[in-house]
N, C-alpha and C positions, 0 to 999 in steps of 0.2 A: 551486701546488695546483690539481688538475684540477677540472673541472665536477662529476664524481660526488662528490668529497670535499666540495666547497662545498655541493652539494645535501644531502648527508648531514648536514652541520653545521646547515644551515638547517632541515631536517626535524626533527632532534633538538630544537632550540630551539622550533620551532613546536609540536611535540607537548607539550612541557613547558608552554609558555605557554597553550596551549589547555586543557590539563587544569587549570591554575591558574585560568583564566577560568571553567571549569565549577564549580570549587570555590568561587570567589567569588560567582558569580551563583546557584548552586544551582538552575539551570533548564536544561531542554532544549527550551524553546520555540524554534521556528524562527528568530525574530528574534534571540534571544540566541545561538544557534548561528552564525548568519550573521555577526553583528558580532564575536563571539568569534574566528571564523576570520579575518576581515579584520584585526582588530587584532593577533592572534597572528602572522599572515603579515608584517605591516609591522614589528612589533617584531623578529621573527626576521631579517628582511632587514637591519635595522640592527645587530643585536647578535650574531648567530651567530659571527662571526669573533672576537669578544672572549671569548665563553663557552666555545667548544669549540676545543681545540687538537689533540687526538688522540682517537681512539676515540669517535665521536659518540654511540653508543648504550650506552656503558658503564653509565650510571646505570639503564638500563631492564632490568637483570637482575632477575628476579622476587624474588630474596632482598633485593636492595638496595631495590627498590620497597616490599616488605613492611616492611622496617625503617624506611624513610622514612615510610610511612603510620602505623605504630605510634608513631613519634616525634611526628609532627604531630597525631595524634588523641588519644594517651594521655599520653605522657611529658611533652612540653612544656606542654600545658594543665595538667597536675597541678603541675608546677614553677611555672607562672604563678600558679595559685591559691594555692600556699603562699607565694610571694613577695608577692602582694597582701595576704594575711592578715597577714603579718609587717609590711608597711608600714602597714596599717590600725591594727594594734596600736601601732605606733610613733607614728603621727600622733594617735591618739585618747588616748594616754597623758597624764594630767593634768600630768605632769612633762616636758612637751615641752622638748626640749633636752638631756635626759639620755642622749645618745647620742654616740658618737665616730666621726665620719666620717674616712675615710682612703683612701690609695692603696696597694694591695698589689701585690707582684710574686708572681704565682702560677704554679707550674710547669704546663706543658701535658703532655698525654699523649704517650707515645712512639709510640702507634699512629696518631695523626693527623699526617700530613705534607703532605697536599694543601692547596693554598690554599683550595679550596672547603670542605674540612672545617674548617680554621682559621677561615674567615669564618663558617661556620655556628655554630660554638661561640661566637665573639665576638658575633655578632648575637643568639644565644639569651640570652647573659648580659645584653646591653644591653636586650633586650626585657623581661626580668623586672624589676619595679620594685625600686629600691634599689641597682642596680648598673649601671655603665657600663664597657664595655671601652674603654680609652683607646688601647692599643697592643698589638700582638703582635710579639715580637721573638725572634730566634734568637741565642744567644750563641756564643762561640768554640768551645765543645765540641759545638755542634749541638743544644743543648737549647732547647725553645720555652718562652717566658715570656709570660704575659698580664699586662698592667698594668691593674688594675681599680680604679675608684673605688667604694667600698662605703660606703653612707650610715650604716651602723651596724656598725662593725668588731667582730664578736663573737668573733673568733679572730685572733690575730696569727701563729701558726705557719703557714708557707706551705702545707704539705701539708694541714693541717686546714681552713685557710681555703679552699683550692682545692676540697676536697671539699664544704664548705658552700655554696660559690658555684656550682660547675660540676656537682657530684654526678653524677646519672644522665644528665644531658644530654650530657656529654662522652663517657661510655661508649657511649651509643646512637649518637651521631654517629660515633664510632669504628667502630662496626659497619657503618654506611652507607658510609663513605669508605675502608675498609681495602682 
């Protein structure tokens, strides 16, 4: 791989890291911008070859960025609030222990095939309280399956359980990574 391609990979990861830094610090003070640029440059130097394999600026398409922004600001926080309320209700219930934990094999969407998309769905599921994605596997037919530990199995039908756990998160992530 030539220098221009390596630089494009580095630049793509640098931009993403720097934007993430701005999101975390929520500041445009010169010191924050300086340290954000330094840290983003170093992180990009070490990780660009692992994150970007082809088409470095693919994610920066305006439609994908808009979908990612909507997901991060609206969809995921709403799913997070719902999961937190559900867990609070479960924990504060005087009959603590009247729940059935279990591991479910839930089908994945046909639209999401990229490792980044599958990782984003898995991490979103794990970040919502009450669920942990244990594995993502592909069977002989090419179907994707998530193995999810659910603290209160409210539904045993795979399709319905998948909708209850992944719901809108997977549909929106599919829009980003299609």
